N, C-alpha and C positions, 0 to 999 in steps of 0.2 A: 241284463236285465230287463223285464218286462217295464215298460215306459210306467205305467199308471202303479204298478208294486212299487215302482223306484218314489213317484211323487208321493205318494199315500203311505208307504212300509219306513223309510227311512229314516234312520233315528239320529239325533246330533254326533253319540257315542261310536255309529254305524263310519262316521267320518274320521278322515287321516286326520293329525292336530297339522299340517299345513291347510288344509282347508278347511279346517274352523277358523284359523289365522286369518287365513283368507276372507274370510266371511266380514269379520269384522272391519279390517284394513276398507274391503270395498263400502260396508254402512258409511265407515264415517267420511271417509272420499267422497262419496255421492251424497250424501247430505249434506258436506261443506257446499257442494259445488249448488245445489239447491238454494241453501240458506244465503249463498254470496248469488245466485242467480236470480234473486226475490228484489233486487236492487233496479232489475233490466224492464223494457217499458214494455217486453213483450211480453214476463210476467204478469204485471199489473193488468195489462190487455186480457193475458187469457183466465187470469182469478176473474175477474167480471164476470169476464164470459161464461164461466162455469157455475158462478153464482146464479147468474140470469136461466141459464139454459140445463144444469144439472142440481137444480135443488132438489133437497131431499134431507135425508138425515142418514148418521152411519157414519161420515167421515168426515174431516177435517181439512182446509185449508193451508200449506203451514205459513207461520207465521205472519198469519190473516187473521184469522179466528172463526171465520165461516162458516156455516156447519153445511152440506155439499149429499150429493148421494158420493159410493165409492165409485162409481164410472167418475162421475165430474173432479172428483178429487184425484183420480190415477191420473188423468187427463191434464190436469191446471199443472201439480207437480212436477208429473213426467216433463211438461215442456220449462216448467220452471229448469230444471238441471239442466235441459238438452239447451235453453237458453244463451247461458255460459259457455258451453263448449269445454268444458274443462273436468268433464266425468272419465271415468275409467271404457278401457274399449277391448277390442280383442283383434290381431291383425287376421284371423284367417275367415271373421267374420265382416271385415271391413267395416265394425262399425261397433255398435255398443247396447249391451244388453243390463248393466244397473240402470241404467235414465229409465229403463221401465218398470224391472223387476221390484226396485227398492220403493217403489209410490204404486205399485199395484198392492205389493206384500202389505205397507203400511196403511193403504186403505181397506183392507178386509180384518186387518186389527181391530177388538173392539177397545175401543176407548175406554172402557169405568172397569172396574174390579169384579163384575159380577159373574165376567165369563172370562179370567185372566187366561193371559198366554206367556210362559216363560222366553226368557231371554235366548234361551236355546232353542226352543220352536222357533222364535221366530229366525235365528238366524238360518237353521235345518232348509225351512220353508226357502229362504233367500238362494241358499245354495241349489237346490230344486231348482228355485225360477231359471238363475242364471245357465245352468246346462243343460237345460232342457231348452231353452231358448239361443244359446250357443250352439248346438247340435243344429238344433232346427235352421238357425242360419247359413251353417255348409254344406248343410244339405241343398237350403235354397239356391247358391249360390253356384252348384255342383249340378244342378236341374235345370238353371233356368238360363235365358240368355239376356234378359234384364239385369242390368243392377239396381237393385232396390234398395230406396231405405230402411234403415233398423226396425222401424216399425213391422215391415211385414211378418218378421219372424220374432223380434221380443215379446209380440203379440204371444204367442202361442208358451213362450216363458211366464209372462202376466197369467193367462190362464190356470196354466201345472199350478204357480203358488195361491191361486184366489182358489183351485177345486181345493187343493188342502186345507185350506184355513177352512171353507165353507163345509168340508167333511164330505164331498160325493161320490158317490160309489164308483165299480169300472166304469158303468155304460155312460153316465153320466159326465163323467170325465173325460171320455172318449168325445165325447158330443164338443164337450166346452172347446179341449184343441180343435176339432174340426172346426167349428164356427168363428173361433180366433183366426184360425189360418183363412179362411172363407173372406173373412171383412176384416182381417188386416190390412192395412194403406203399404199398397204393392205401386208407392210412390216411385219415380227414376231421381234417383241419387244426382247425378250428372249434369240434371235439370236442375238442382236447387245450387249445386257446384259453380252452375254456368251462372245461376240469376240467383243470387243471395238474399233469400230474404226471410222473414219468421216462418214460415213452413219448415223448414231445419230439416230432422232428420226422421220425422215420424213418429218418435218414441213414446211422446206424449199420446197419437193416437194409438199405438200398438196396446199402450198401456189401459188404455180405455176402453180398445176393442176386446183385450184379454178379461178384463175383469168383466166387461158384460156379457161376454161370450158364456162365463162363468155363472152368473145368474138366470141368465137364459139358460141354458140346461138343470140350471135348480127347478125350475117352473117343467121343466120337460120339450123342451125345444129341440129339435132335432140337428144337428149339423153332421154334413158328409165327412169320411175320412180323412184326417192331416195326412194328406200325401208324401209334407217334410219330413212324416215319423214312416208312416206305414207304408210307402209305396218302395218294391223291391230295390229300386235302383239306388237309395239313400240306407239300403241295411247296413253296410260296414261304418256307417258314423252313427249308428245304436248299439254298436256292440262290447262297446266298453262301458257302455253306460250304468254305473253303479261302483267300479275300481278306477275308471280312468276318470282325470278332473281336468277339462278345460276352462274353471275357473284360477288355475293356479298359474295359467297361459295369458290370463289379463295385463297390460297392462297400465300406468297410470300418465295424468298429463300434468309436467310442472308448468305450462301455458294453458292461456285461454282463446285456445285458435285451433282450426283442424289439423289433427294427427299429419296430415300428410305434409304439414307445413312446419314442423318441429324439427326435421331434423333439418333443415335452413338456420333458422334463428338459434339451435345451439351450433353449428359450425360458425356462425355471425358471432354472437357472443363468448364463444373458444377464442377465437382471430382476436375480439375486441380487447380483449381479459388478458391474452399473452403479448399485444403486442401494443397495450395502452391504447387504440386508437379512438380519439377524439371523435365525437359522431360531425363537427362543424368540419373538420380533416377528410373527410369521406369524399372521392371521386366519385368511385364507380363501384358497382357489384354483381357479380357474375355468379348466376345459383343456378349447377348442374343436377338436375333430379329428373324423378319419374314421370311419365308422362302424366299422371292424375295431377300430380304438385302442380304441373306445368299449367292446367288449368285453372287454379284458382292466382286468376291473373288479376282481378282490382290495385289499384295502384291510389286512388282516390275515392276510400267508400262515403258513400253518403249515413250509413247505417253503421251499429252494434253486428249486424246480421255480414251487413258486407264486408265488414273488418276482421271478422272471425274465419269468412268464407273465401282468406287474400293472401297470398303468400309475399308478397311485396312490402306491406303494408307494415304488418306486425314484425315482418323481420327489422324495417325500419324504427317503427317502434320502441323492439324488445334494446335495438340498440342504444335508442335516447334515452326509455328509463329503465331499463333490467330486469324490467317485471310484464305480465300481461296477465289484468286480472280486469274485475269491471271499472277498472278507475281509469285506466292506460283504454279501454276499449269504447266507451260510453261515447253517446255521440256528441256530448261537447268538446271531447279530448279528438277526434278526428280530424280538425282545422288544423292540427299543430304546422309550420311551416317546414322548420326544419325536418320532420317527418316525412310530411310530404316529396320534400325536394328528394331525401333519400328513396325515398320510395317512387319517383321515377326516373333515377339512377338506376334501378337494380334491372338487369337482363335475366330471363329465365330462359336454360337450354335444357331441353330433353335429351335423358343419357340412356341409351336403348339397354347399358348395361343394367345400371340401377333399375329401370322399366320391367326388364327380364325380371327383377328379383323379388316385385310388389305381387301380392300384399305380404306374404309371408315376412318380406323385409323392404326398411323405407329408407334408401341414402339421399344425401346432397352433401356436395362438395360445395362449398364457397369462396370464392376471391374477390378480396376486398382491395381496393387500389386506391391509395388515396392520392391526396392533392397533388406531394411531390414526385410521382411518379413510381411507387412501391407498391410492389404487389405483395400480397399475405395471402397463400392457399392452406385451406383447412386440410384436403384431402380427403378420403369418405367420414360421412359421421355418421352417426345415425340417431335418430331422437331420444332422450334418458327416459328412463324407467321403465324399459321394457322388461319379460319376464324372463329375462337374462340374463340382467343386471338392475334385479325391479328397485325400488324407492324401499328403506328401511323402514321400521315402524315408526321412528325420531321424527325423518322425511315428511312421513304423510301427516305426522302429528304438527308439525312445523305448518305446514299447507294446509292444513284446517284452521290452525289459529289464522294463517293471513288473511283466509275466507272469509270467515264468521265476525272477524273482530270491529267491522264497519257496519254489524248488521246488531250482533246479539251483546246486551252486557256482558263484562268478562266472567261474574259469577256466574250467571248463566252457559254461555257457553265454556266452562271450566267442566263444570257439572254433566253437559253433554258428552264431551269427550272424555270423561270419567266411567257415564255411563257404558256407553260404547266398547272401550276397552274392559269392561268388566259385563260387561252384554250375558256371556253364557250362565252368570251367574243370579242374574236376577228373577226375584221369581217370578215378575207379573212389567210386562214392556210400555206399559201404562204412562212410566215414569220420564222413559224416552220420548214417547208421543208429547205427553203435557209440556215438554221443553220446545216442540218447534211447533206445533199448533196454534199457541196463542202468539197476539203481536209480542214485538221486542217490549219490553220496558217493567 
């Protein structure tokens, strides 16, 4: 299907039922990540920056209430989602679409009922953004020797969603995609892995670039053709657009750390539960995994970001806490002596077989040796909640409730949860926006 026709002509009823269901699941999960992420220091900094540098009208900072321009809201809300690293992703892009597509879409939805947007229309826009972003990401990885952050390609999905919301014609939509690709942040992912900071995965900048590109194109600013969409070499990645649905290949995260660390965390927790391993009885741990995961080698993180782009520390923290959210990864939680002792005892071992199966599959094998000399071997373990074995709607709902309960009052959280599951029937999504824009209280 032609890309521009897909962006502007796709209707809710054109989408298969499993895709429509996935739209609600992705919205629920991404908003939960953003709501919980608002507790991070990164989110506070970027929201203040957006309010000062991207002042204007038309969009709001989530759980903040300050009105800013749509590009500013896309930037701050996207980075807030990214700050917690518990949002959805796609294995073949080695990154994340929703962290940009959801904030970019909501930034271009009118807040007032003067121009109502139905829930079905908003969800359709989200699916369009996901499908464009994911294909652009796979195409970029296939044609570039560099491994770029998600912002490099989810900028195109953000531009696609915003172009639909603004009702751009064919020519201006193509310019918006071209501007978004040109200005999308082609930052080096492995640099962010080796030196974890608040730079994260570039998704907020991708959302901002995509929304900005669309407003520029609306004013007849021109952009070169988007090569990840138009080049002959990437044609195979676009041939099934409109009848093959990459969004159904999304994974979800049970823990707020890099997906590469999660197979080891699952293996460790499985061994702990099976053998009743107390943290203070652990002598040492071996983690056999793929090359990229071995690069996550921070053992004594000094910040939430270093903790999230680590493997030893979150594995140790999971064995102590049983879960990994903001409370377990905030700066105040990092100096825990038991966790740090376990973290230092972990040996990361690169496994060539596991490396050869990355990125389509991510495996780890964990061996825990207790102080009495016993060794417990997990065997091969994949991260939970991938497309082959996805979480149930109930499991995602429980994750939503866990993430938002320390931010939203219970009645407001319940209303938001219900409105997301019932979103296709909403005549006006401003109801959802009003639940996430103002401060809690």
